[in-house]
C-alpha positions in Angstrom: 118.9 155.7 116.6 115.4 155.2 115.6 112.7 157.3 117.0 109.7 155.7 118.6 107.5 156.4 115.6 109.9 154.8 113.1 110.6 151.8 115.5 106.8 151.4 115.7 106.4 151.5 111.9 109.3 148.9 111.5 107.5 146.6 114.1 104.2 147.0 112.3 105.8 146.2 108.9 107.6 143.1 110.4 104.1 141.8 111.7 102.6 142.5 108.3 105.4 140.6 106.4 105.5 137.7 108.9 101.7 137.4 108.5 102.1 137.4 104.7 104.6 134.5 105.0 102.1 132.5 107.1 99.4 133.2 104.6 101.5 132.3 101.6 102.6 128.9 103.4 98.8 128.1 104.0 97.4 129.4 100.7 100.1 128.5 98.2 102.1 125.7 99.8 105.7 125.2 100.7 107.2 125.3 97.3 105.3 128.1 95.6 107.0 131.3 94.2 104.5 133.5 96.3 106.0 132.1 99.4 109.6 132.8 98.1 108.5 136.4 97.4 107.1 136.7 101.0 110.5 135.4 102.3 112.2 138.0 100.1 110.0 140.9 101.3 110.6 140.0 105.1 114.3 139.6 104.4 114.5 142.9 102.9 112.9 144.6 105.8 115.3 142.7 108.1 118.2 143.8 106.0 117.2 147.4 106.1 116.8 147.1 109.8 120.4 145.7 110.1 119.3 142.1 111.0 121.6 140.5 108.5 121.6 137.1 109.9 117.9 136.8 109.7 117.8 138.4 106.3 120.4 136.0 104.9 118.4 133.0 106.1 115.3 134.2 104.4 117.1 135.2 101.2 118.7 131.8 101.1 115.4 130.0 101.6 113.8 132.1 98.8 116.7 131.3 96.4 116.5 127.6 97.1 112.8 127.5 96.5 113.1 129.4 93.2 116.1 127.3 92.0 114.1 124.1 92.7 111.2 125.6 90.8 113.4 126.4 87.9 114.9 122.9 87.9 111.4 121.4 87.8 110.4 123.6 84.9 113.6 122.7 83.0 113.5 118.9 83.6 114.2 116.7 80.7 110.7 115.3 80.8 109.2 118.8 80.5 111.0 119.4 77.2 112.2 122.9 78.2 115.7 124.3 78.4 117.2 125.5 81.6 116.9 129.3 81.7 118.3 131.8 84.0 115.9 132.7 86.9 116.1 136.4 87.0 114.2 136.6 90.3 117.1 134.5 92.0 119.7 136.8 90.4 117.9 139.9 91.7 117.7 138.4 95.2 121.4 137.6 95.1 122.4 141.1 93.9 120.2 142.7 96.5 121.8 140.8 99.3 125.4 140.9 98.0 125.5 144.6 97.6 124.0 145.3 101.0 125.6 142.6 103.0 127.7 143.5 105.9 130.1 140.7 104.8 130.7 142.6 101.5 134.2 143.9 101.1 134.8 147.3 99.4 
C-alpha cells in the first residue's frame, strides 16, 4: 500500500507527464517523435503504478507513431533503406518484460 506521500508524488508525476503530452501535441504535432516519447513516459509511470491497461494503450500509440515515422523515412522516394527503429524495440521490451500478461 502506498503512503500518502508516495501517492501524492505519483499523482504529481502523472499531472506533469499528462501536461507534457498536451504540450508535445500542441508544440510538435500529432506525428512527432517528441509526442511518442511523452506517451512512453506517461505509460511507464502508469505501468509502475500497476495501471497496465492505460500503459499498454499509450505504449501502442507511441509504437505506432514511431513505426509510421520509420516507414516515411524509409520510403522508396526518400532513397533510404528500412532500418530497425531501436526506440520501438526498447518500448516493446520494456512493456513485454513488465506486463501482467507475461508468462514466466
